[in-house]
py3Dmol code that shows the C-alpha trace and the ligand (Angstrom):
import py3Dmol

protein = """\
ATOM      1  CA  MET A   1      -1.152   6.446   7.240  1.00  0.00           C
ATOM      2  CA  GLY A   2      -0.405   4.746  10.540  1.00  0.00           C
ATOM      3  CA  VAL A   3       0.907   1.258  11.248  1.00  0.00           C
ATOM      4  CA  LYS A   4      -0.997  -1.429   9.320  1.00  0.00           C
ATOM      5  CA  ARG A   5      -1.885  -4.720  10.968  1.00  0.00           C
ATOM      6  CA  LEU A   6      -1.126  -7.709   8.744  1.00  0.00           C
ATOM      7  CA  VAL A   7      -2.596 -11.145   9.123  1.00  0.00           C
ATOM      8  CA  CYS A   8      -1.066 -13.997   7.057  1.00  0.00           C
ATOM      9  CA  LEU A   9      -2.962 -17.104   5.953  1.00  0.00           C
ATOM     10  CA  ALA A  10      -0.757 -20.099   5.172  1.00  0.00           C
ATOM     11  CA  SER A  11      -1.355 -23.796   4.547  1.00  0.00           C
ATOM     12  CA  GLY A  12       2.135 -25.147   4.277  1.00  0.00           C
ATOM     13  CA  ARG A  13       5.837 -24.344   4.165  1.00  0.00           C
ATOM     14  CA  GLY A  14       5.463 -20.656   4.964  1.00  0.00           C
ATOM     15  CA  SER A  15       8.517 -19.208   3.290  1.00  0.00           C
ATOM     16  CA  ASN A  16       6.656 -16.173   1.967  1.00  0.00           C
ATOM     17  CA  PHE A  17       5.137 -15.616   5.409  1.00  0.00           C
ATOM     18  CA  ALA A  18       8.671 -15.762   6.984  1.00  0.00           C
ATOM     19  CA  ALA A  19      10.075 -13.404   4.404  1.00  0.00           C
ATOM     20  CA  ILE A  20       7.373 -10.803   5.174  1.00  0.00           C
ATOM     21  CA  ALA A  21       7.685 -11.308   8.925  1.00  0.00           C
ATOM     22  CA  ASP A  22      11.454 -10.858   8.735  1.00  0.00           C
ATOM     23  CA  ALA A  23      11.132  -7.779   6.575  1.00  0.00           C
ATOM     24  CA  VAL A  24       8.729  -6.255   9.161  1.00  0.00           C
ATOM     25  CA  ARG A  25      11.008  -7.182  12.064  1.00  0.00           C
ATOM     26  CA  GLU A  26      14.114  -5.759  10.311  1.00  0.00           C
ATOM     27  CA  GLY A  27      12.266  -2.469   9.627  1.00  0.00           C
ATOM     28  CA  ALA A  28      12.195  -2.972   5.844  1.00  0.00           C
ATOM     29  CA  ILE A  29       8.408  -2.574   6.025  1.00  0.00           C
ATOM     30  CA  ALA A  30       8.364   0.128   8.660  1.00  0.00           C
ATOM     31  CA  GLN A  31       4.617   0.924   8.617  1.00  0.00           C
ATOM     32  CA  ALA A  32       3.429  -2.597   9.481  1.00  0.00           C
ATOM     33  CA  ARG A  33       3.236  -5.198  12.142  1.00  0.00           C
ATOM     34  CA  ILE A  34       2.356  -8.877  11.770  1.00  0.00           C
ATOM     35  CA  ALA A  35      -0.684  -9.269  14.055  1.00  0.00           C
ATOM     36  CA  GLY A  36      -0.963 -13.036  13.549  1.00  0.00           C
ATOM     37  CA  LEU A  37      -0.812 -16.136  11.344  1.00  0.00           C
ATOM     38  CA  VAL A  38      -3.886 -18.225  10.606  1.00  0.00           C
ATOM     39  CA  SER A  39      -3.589 -21.696   9.127  1.00  0.00           C
ATOM     40  CA  ASN A  40      -6.110 -24.208   7.879  1.00  0.00           C
ATOM     41  CA  ASN A  41      -3.550 -26.964   8.420  1.00  0.00           C
ATOM     42  CA  PRO A  42      -2.533 -27.915  11.957  1.00  0.00           C
ATOM     43  CA  ASP A  43       0.641 -29.541  10.542  1.00  0.00           C
ATOM     44  CA  ALA A  44       1.780 -26.536   8.538  1.00  0.00           C
ATOM     45  CA  PRO A  45       5.497 -25.775   8.983  1.00  0.00           C
ATOM     46  CA  ALA A  46       4.445 -22.093   8.782  1.00  0.00           C
ATOM     47  CA  LEU A  47       3.042 -22.408  12.326  1.00  0.00           C
ATOM     48  CA  GLY A  48       6.528 -23.300  13.631  1.00  0.00           C
ATOM     49  CA  LEU A  49       8.084 -20.353  11.773  1.00  0.00           C
ATOM     50  CA  ALA A  50       5.501 -18.083  13.488  1.00  0.00           C
ATOM     51  CA  LYS A  51       6.201 -19.451  16.901  1.00  0.00           C
ATOM     52  CA  GLU A  52       9.985 -19.067  16.430  1.00  0.00           C
ATOM     53  CA  ARG A  53       9.282 -15.406  15.668  1.00  0.00           C
ATOM     54  CA  GLY A  54       6.894 -14.842  18.593  1.00  0.00           C
ATOM     55  CA  ILE A  55       3.919 -14.290  16.242  1.00  0.00           C
ATOM     56  CA  PRO A  56       0.563 -15.460  17.545  1.00  0.00           C
ATOM     57  CA  THR A  57      -1.167 -18.239  15.610  1.00  0.00           C
ATOM     58  CA  ARG A  58      -4.658 -19.630  15.171  1.00  0.00           C
ATOM     59  CA  VAL A  59      -5.670 -22.821  13.387  1.00  0.00           C
ATOM     60  CA  VAL A  60      -8.981 -23.523  11.796  1.00  0.00           C
ATOM     61  CA  ALA A  61      -8.515 -27.060  10.494  1.00  0.00           C
ATOM     62  CA  SER A  62     -10.312 -27.264   7.132  1.00  0.00           C
ATOM     63  CA  ARG A  63     -10.222 -31.067   7.321  1.00  0.00           C
ATOM     64  CA  ASP A  64     -12.654 -30.880  10.247  1.00  0.00           C
ATOM     65  CA  PHE A  65     -15.164 -29.250   7.902  1.00  0.00           C
ATOM     66  CA  ARG A  66     -15.038 -31.959   5.262  1.00  0.00           C
ATOM     67  CA  SER A  67     -17.369 -34.850   4.886  1.00  0.00           C
ATOM     68  CA  ALA A  68     -16.936 -37.418   2.083  1.00  0.00           C
ATOM     69  CA  GLY A  69     -14.104 -35.177   0.915  1.00  0.00           C
ATOM     70  CA  LYS A  70     -16.335 -32.161   0.381  1.00  0.00           C
ATOM     71  CA  LEU A  71     -15.629 -28.960   2.271  1.00  0.00           C
ATOM     72  CA  ASP A  72     -18.573 -27.272   4.006  1.00  0.00           C
ATOM     73  CA  ARG A  73     -17.373 -23.873   2.876  1.00  0.00           C
ATOM     74  CA  ASP A  74     -19.964 -21.832   4.721  1.00  0.00           C
ATOM     75  CA  ARG A  75     -19.197 -23.334   8.094  1.00  0.00           C
ATOM     76  CA  TYR A  76     -15.440 -23.418   7.514  1.00  0.00           C
ATOM     77  CA  GLU A  77     -15.252 -19.849   6.326  1.00  0.00           C
ATOM     78  CA  ALA A  78     -17.421 -18.591   9.164  1.00  0.00           C
ATOM     79  CA  GLU A  79     -14.766 -19.985  11.585  1.00  0.00           C
ATOM     80  CA  LEU A  80     -11.943 -18.742   9.426  1.00  0.00           C
ATOM     81  CA  GLU A  81     -13.442 -15.244   9.395  1.00  0.00           C
ATOM     82  CA  LYS A  82     -13.605 -15.276  13.214  1.00  0.00           C
ATOM     83  CA  ALA A  83      -9.969 -16.315  13.505  1.00  0.00           C
ATOM     84  CA  VAL A  84      -8.870 -13.612  11.054  1.00  0.00           C
ATOM     85  CA  ALA A  85     -11.066 -10.949  12.683  1.00  0.00           C
ATOM     86  CA  PHE A  86      -9.536 -11.736  16.066  1.00  0.00           C
ATOM     87  CA  PHE A  87      -6.300 -10.110  14.832  1.00  0.00           C
ATOM     88  CA  ALA A  88      -8.181  -7.039  13.401  1.00  0.00           C
ATOM     89  CA  PRO A  89      -6.258  -6.868  10.159  1.00  0.00           C
ATOM     90  CA  ASP A  90      -5.824  -3.922   7.808  1.00  0.00           C
ATOM     91  CA  PHE A  91      -4.597  -6.389   5.176  1.00  0.00           C
ATOM     92  CA  VAL A  92      -4.886 -10.196   4.935  1.00  0.00           C
ATOM     93  CA  LEU A  93      -1.964 -11.766   3.114  1.00  0.00           C
ATOM     94  CA  LEU A  94      -2.368 -15.176   1.581  1.00  0.00           C
ATOM     95  CA  ALA A  95       1.017 -16.863   1.644  1.00  0.00           C
ATOM     96  CA  GLY A  96       0.653 -20.364   0.223  1.00  0.00           C
ATOM     97  CA  TYR A  97      -2.966 -20.619   1.366  1.00  0.00           C
ATOM     98  CA  MET A  98      -4.025 -23.559  -0.711  1.00  0.00           C
ATOM     99  CA  LEU A  99      -7.883 -23.260  -0.560  1.00  0.00           C
ATOM    100  CA  PHE A 100     -10.051 -21.141  -2.770  1.00  0.00           C
ATOM    101  CA  LEU A 101     -11.257 -18.131  -0.815  1.00  0.00           C
ATOM    102  CA  GLY A 102     -15.032 -17.846  -0.761  1.00  0.00           C
ATOM    103  CA  PRO A 103     -17.199 -14.706  -0.716  1.00  0.00           C
ATOM    104  CA  ARG A 104     -17.417 -14.329   3.051  1.00  0.00           C
ATOM    105  CA  LEU A 105     -13.876 -13.063   3.582  1.00  0.00           C
ATOM    106  CA  LEU A 106     -13.842 -11.140   0.344  1.00  0.00           C
ATOM    107  CA  LYS A 107     -16.889  -9.233   1.574  1.00  0.00           C
ATOM    108  CA  ALA A 108     -15.381  -8.634   5.009  1.00  0.00           C
ATOM    109  CA  TYR A 109     -12.119  -7.306   3.570  1.00  0.00           C
ATOM    110  CA  PRO A 110     -12.814  -5.831   0.096  1.00  0.00           C
ATOM    111  CA  ASN A 111      -9.571  -5.041  -1.748  1.00  0.00           C
ATOM    112  CA  ARG A 112      -7.691  -5.781   1.435  1.00  0.00           C
ATOM    113  CA  ILE A 113      -6.772  -9.438   0.717  1.00  0.00           C
ATOM    114  CA  VAL A 114      -3.508 -10.012  -1.125  1.00  0.00           C
ATOM    115  CA  ASN A 115      -2.120 -13.182  -2.712  1.00  0.00           C
ATOM    116  CA  ILE A 116       1.083 -14.306  -4.372  1.00  0.00           C
ATOM    117  CA  HIS A 117       0.980 -16.617  -7.334  1.00  0.00           C
ATOM    118  CA  PRO A 118       3.981 -18.225  -8.974  1.00  0.00           C
ATOM    119  CA  SER A 119       3.216 -17.148 -12.562  1.00  0.00           C
ATOM    120  CA  LEU A 120       2.880 -14.024 -14.614  1.00  0.00           C
ATOM    121  CA  LEU A 121      -0.848 -13.657 -14.332  1.00  0.00           C
ATOM    122  CA  PRO A 122      -3.255 -13.798 -16.119  1.00  0.00           C
ATOM    123  CA  SER A 123      -1.288 -16.790 -17.527  1.00  0.00           C
ATOM    124  CA  PHE A 124      -1.203 -20.083 -15.717  1.00  0.00           C
ATOM    125  CA  ARG A 125      -3.791 -19.779 -12.912  1.00  0.00           C
ATOM    126  CA  GLY A 126      -4.315 -22.574 -10.413  1.00  0.00           C
ATOM    127  CA  LEU A 127      -1.971 -25.291  -9.241  1.00  0.00           C
ATOM    128  CA  HIS A 128       1.411 -26.193 -10.721  1.00  0.00           C
ATOM    129  CA  ALA A 129       1.834 -22.797 -12.373  1.00  0.00           C
ATOM    130  CA  GLN A 130       5.531 -23.349 -12.981  1.00  0.00           C
ATOM    131  CA  ALA A 131       4.864 -26.695 -14.734  1.00  0.00           C
ATOM    132  CA  GLN A 132       2.142 -24.996 -16.774  1.00  0.00           C
ATOM    133  CA  ALA A 133       4.705 -22.331 -17.865  1.00  0.00           C
ATOM    134  CA  LEU A 134       7.171 -25.038 -18.903  1.00  0.00           C
ATOM    135  CA  ASP A 135       4.512 -26.946 -20.827  1.00  0.00           C
ATOM    136  CA  ALA A 136       3.536 -23.745 -22.635  1.00  0.00           C
ATOM    137  CA  GLY A 137       7.186 -23.177 -23.592  1.00  0.00           C
ATOM    138  CA  VAL A 138       7.355 -19.602 -22.369  1.00  0.00           C
ATOM    139  CA  ARG A 139      10.914 -18.148 -22.131  1.00  0.00           C
ATOM    140  CA  TRP A 140      10.041 -15.983 -19.151  1.00  0.00           C
ATOM    141  CA  ALA A 141       8.212 -17.148 -16.036  1.00  0.00           C
ATOM    142  CA  GLY A 142       7.638 -15.184 -12.883  1.00  0.00           C
ATOM    143  CA  CYS A 143       5.336 -14.272 -10.026  1.00  0.00           C
ATOM    144  CA  THR A 144       2.451 -11.956  -9.346  1.00  0.00           C
ATOM    145  CA  VAL A 145       1.234 -10.231  -6.150  1.00  0.00           C
ATOM    146  CA  HIS A 146      -2.405  -9.247  -6.529  1.00  0.00           C
ATOM    147  CA  PHE A 147      -5.541  -8.289  -4.658  1.00  0.00           C
ATOM    148  CA  VAL A 148      -7.855 -11.221  -4.394  1.00  0.00           C
ATOM    149  CA  ASN A 149     -11.312 -11.147  -5.988  1.00  0.00           C
ATOM    150  CA  GLU A 150     -13.909 -13.848  -6.635  1.00  0.00           C
ATOM    151  CA  GLU A 151     -11.957 -15.330  -9.595  1.00  0.00           C
ATOM    152  CA  LEU A 152      -9.255 -17.931  -9.022  1.00  0.00           C
ATOM    153  CA  ASP A 153      -5.963 -15.993  -9.143  1.00  0.00           C
ATOM    154  CA  GLY A 154      -7.771 -12.963 -10.476  1.00  0.00           C
ATOM    155  CA  GLY A 155      -7.831  -9.390  -9.090  1.00  0.00           C
ATOM    156  CA  PRO A 156      -5.891  -6.148  -9.482  1.00  0.00           C
ATOM    157  CA  ILE A 157      -2.174  -6.679  -9.847  1.00  0.00           C
ATOM    158  CA  LEU A 158       0.253  -5.015  -7.404  1.00  0.00           C
ATOM    159  CA  ALA A 159       3.626  -6.312  -8.545  1.00  0.00           C
ATOM    160  CA  GLN A 160       5.198  -8.811 -10.862  1.00  0.00           C
ATOM    161  CA  SER A 161       8.742 -10.087 -11.349  1.00  0.00           C
ATOM    162  CA  VAL A 162      10.220 -12.300 -14.068  1.00  0.00           C
ATOM    163  CA  VAL A 163      12.709 -15.166 -14.152  1.00  0.00           C
ATOM    164  CA  GLU A 164      14.223 -16.590 -17.329  1.00  0.00           C
ATOM    165  CA  VAL A 165      13.314 -20.200 -18.180  1.00  0.00           C
ATOM    166  CA  LEU A 166      16.406 -22.314 -18.832  1.00  0.00           C
ATOM    167  CA  ASP A 167      16.486 -25.164 -21.358  1.00  0.00           C
ATOM    168  CA  ASP A 168      17.072 -27.816 -18.707  1.00  0.00           C
ATOM    169  CA  ASP A 169      14.498 -26.440 -16.230  1.00  0.00           C
ATOM    170  CA  THR A 170      12.118 -28.781 -14.453  1.00  0.00           C
ATOM    171  CA  GLU A 171       9.197 -27.736 -12.328  1.00  0.00           C
ATOM    172  CA  GLU A 172      11.480 -28.131  -9.281  1.00  0.00           C
ATOM    173  CA  THR A 173      14.404 -26.048 -10.595  1.00  0.00           C
ATOM    174  CA  LEU A 174      12.185 -23.284 -11.925  1.00  0.00           C
ATOM    175  CA  SER A 175      10.209 -23.150  -8.653  1.00  0.00           C
ATOM    176  CA  ALA A 176      13.459 -23.014  -6.616  1.00  0.00           C
ATOM    177  CA  ARG A 177      14.836 -20.163  -8.693  1.00  0.00           C
ATOM    178  CA  LEU A 178      11.570 -18.280  -8.507  1.00  0.00           C
ATOM    179  CA  LEU A 179      11.058 -18.648  -4.753  1.00  0.00           C
ATOM    180  CA  PRO A 180      13.510 -15.961  -3.512  1.00  0.00           C
ATOM    181  CA  ILE A 181      12.129 -13.645  -6.240  1.00  0.00           C
ATOM    182  CA  GLU A 182       8.657 -14.298  -4.860  1.00  0.00           C
ATOM    183  CA  HIS A 183       9.831 -13.302  -1.395  1.00  0.00           C
ATOM    184  CA  ALA A 184      11.340 -10.022  -2.573  1.00  0.00           C
ATOM    185  CA  THR A 185       8.307  -9.214  -4.768  1.00  0.00           C
ATOM    186  CA  TYR A 186       5.851  -9.880  -1.971  1.00  0.00           C
ATOM    187  CA  VAL A 187       7.807  -7.791   0.496  1.00  0.00           C
ATOM    188  CA  LYS A 188       8.015  -4.876  -1.984  1.00  0.00           C
ATOM    189  CA  ALA A 189       4.268  -5.006  -2.731  1.00  0.00           C
ATOM    190  CA  VAL A 190       3.257  -5.228   0.980  1.00  0.00           C
ATOM    191  CA  LYS A 191       5.567  -2.303   1.790  1.00  0.00           C
ATOM    192  CA  ARG A 192       3.932  -0.267  -0.919  1.00  0.00           C
ATOM    193  CA  ILE A 193       0.324  -0.903   0.114  1.00  0.00           C
ATOM    194  CA  CYS A 194       1.215  -0.114   3.724  1.00  0.00           C
ATOM    195  CA  GLU A 195       3.052   3.085   2.928  1.00  0.00           C
ATOM    196  CA  GLU A 196       1.498   4.622  -0.171  1.00  0.00           C
ATOM    197  CA  PRO A 197      -2.091   5.593  -0.941  1.00  0.00           C
ATOM    198  CA  PHE A 198      -3.602   3.938  -3.981  1.00  0.00           C
ATOM    199  CA  GLU A 199      -6.810   3.659  -5.893  1.00  0.00           C
ATOM    200  CA  ILE A 200      -8.241   0.666  -7.702  1.00  0.00           C
ATOM    201  CA  ARG A 201      -9.765   1.248 -11.112  1.00  0.00           C
ATOM    202  CA  GLY A 202     -11.054  -1.887 -12.772  1.00  0.00           C
ATOM    203  CA  ASN A 203      -8.211  -4.377 -12.596  1.00  0.00           C
ATOM    204  CA  ARG A 204      -5.536  -1.670 -12.218  1.00  0.00           C
ATOM    205  CA  VAL A 205      -3.910  -0.431  -9.073  1.00  0.00           C
ATOM    206  CA  LEU A 206      -3.079   3.279  -9.415  1.00  0.00           C
ATOM    207  CA  TRP A 207      -0.618   4.696  -6.965  1.00  0.00           C
ATOM    208  CA  LYS A 208      -0.969   8.303  -5.873  1.00  0.00           C
ATOM    209  CA  THR A 209       2.769   8.671  -5.995  1.00  0.00           C
ATOM    210  CA  PRO A 210       3.724   7.090  -9.305  1.00  0.00           C
ATOM    211  CA  ARG A 211       7.308   6.087 -10.078  1.00  0.00           C
TER     212      ARG A 211
END
"""
ligand_1 = """\
14
GRF
C 4.526 -20.160 -3.358
O 5.066 -20.589 -4.558
C 3.360 -19.198 -3.656
O 3.567 -18.396 -4.787
C 2.215 -20.143 -3.859
O 2.389 -21.182 -2.954
C 3.776 -21.271 -2.653
C 3.862 -21.164 -1.144
O 5.168 -21.291 -0.686
N 0.956 -19.421 -3.686
P 5.464 -20.890 0.857
O 4.504 -21.632 1.732
O 5.331 -19.412 0.976
O 6.890 -21.324 1.116
"""
view = py3Dmol.view(width=600, height=400)
view.addModel(protein, "pdb")
view.setStyle({"model": 0}, {"cartoon": {"style": "trace"}})
view.addModel(ligand_1, "xyz")
view.setStyle({"model": 1}, {"stick": {}})
view.zoomTo()
view.show()
């Protein structure tokens, strides 16, 4: 299938981005290379993690496209699309990208944009997913890697992992226990889309080599 070019989009800490970049560098995802990191936040620690790893970066500061707090999505996403296209990605990986992705990029990369969300979707979409899980009293929380569609945290699911909720969990402790599981789940899902053919039927991802 050839080597896939991956572009990551991150707004903040960047631990998922770093986990994927390290897996690529160590050969755990053999059929991929990280072409670049794009951030909407000039202060994102993810940018430093990219530089440490010699990965090229581009910033499109979303705050420059806001007036009276409102994002001019058309103008912002036109610039974002250019920054992403510069790296000619096969897949675009959202890794803590904290803005809703509008139709422009979805159209440019249909079923080629992937996200990780810290809940077992379709439960607990949106922000503070771990707190939502605690409030709902579920005994198992988890994370989901999925293709991105026009719905918030919607789209065909690639991989999920679970973590048990403990009686004394807080949003912080649950998030901290989940994070390394997120990293492993994202790496596994990215490896699979880079290395195995698949078909998307409705909201299901069907692998040509089922296991
Ligand atoms: C992760 O919990 C991810 O699931 C969510 O945002 C967080 C980003 O963390 N989408 P990091 O920037 O990858 O460290």
